[in-house]
C-alpha positions in Angstrom: -11.6 -5.2 0.7 -10.6 -2.2 -1.5 -8.1 -3.0 -4.3 -5.6 -0.6 -5.8 -4.1 -2.0 -9.0 -0.8 -0.2 -9.8 -0.1 -1.9 -13.1 0.8 0.8 -15.7 1.6 3.5 -13.1 5.0 5.1 -12.9 6.4 4.6 -9.4 6.0 8.2 -8.4 2.3 8.2 -9.5 1.7 4.9 -7.8 3.1 6.2 -4.5 0.9 9.3 -4.7 -2.2 7.2 -5.4 -1.5 4.8 -2.5 -0.5 7.6 0.0 -3.6 9.6 -0.8 -5.9 6.7 -0.4 -4.4 5.5 2.9 -4.2 9.0 4.5 -7.7 10.0 3.5 -9.2 6.7 4.8 -7.1 6.6 7.9 -9.3 9.4 9.4 -12.2 6.9 9.6 -9.8 4.1 10.9 -11.2 1.8 8.2 -8.3 0.7 6.2 -8.1 -2.7 4.7 -6.7 -2.5 1.2 -5.0 -4.9 -1.3 -2.3 -3.2 -3.4 -1.4 -5.0 -6.6 2.2 -4.2 -7.4 2.9 -7.0 -9.8 6.5 -8.3 -9.9 8.2 -5.1 -8.8 10.4 -5.4 -5.8 11.6 -1.7 -6.3 8.0 -0.4 -6.0 7.3 -2.7 -3.0 10.4 -1.4 -1.2 9.2 2.2 -1.8 5.8 1.4 -0.5 7.3 -0.3 2.6 9.2 2.8 3.4 5.9 4.8 3.2 4.0 2.3 5.3 6.8 2.4 8.0 6.8 6.2 7.9 3.0 6.3 8.7 3.0 3.2 10.9 0.7 1.1 8.6 1.0 -2.6 9.0 1.3 -4.7 5.9 2.2 -8.2 4.7 3.0 -9.8 1.4 1.0 -13.1 1.0 3.3 -16.0 0.2 0.9 -17.3 -2.4 1.0 -14.0 -4.4 4.1 -11.9 -3.9 2.7 -9.3 -6.4 0.3 -7.9 -3.9 0.5 -6.3 -0.5 -2.3 -6.2 2.2 -2.3 -3.0 4.2 -4.1 -2.0 7.4 -3.9 0.8 9.8 -2.2 0.3 13.2 -2.1 4.0 14.0 -1.2 7.2 12.3 1.2 9.8 13.7 
């Protein structure tokens, strides 16, 4: 599983990094990525809006709420 660690990124830059990775890799339909957000509900909410916009599925593991697991349902 690919990991994107967003520690140290400004929210705008973090969103760009995640969006670029997801969209580029959605072409191959191979998306299984762990996004490490740390303890930032604000960043997670921004990411959730992006995931919903592109119809990516995600979940936040109960054992580690500082990460999100994302996969591709479908795009467009």
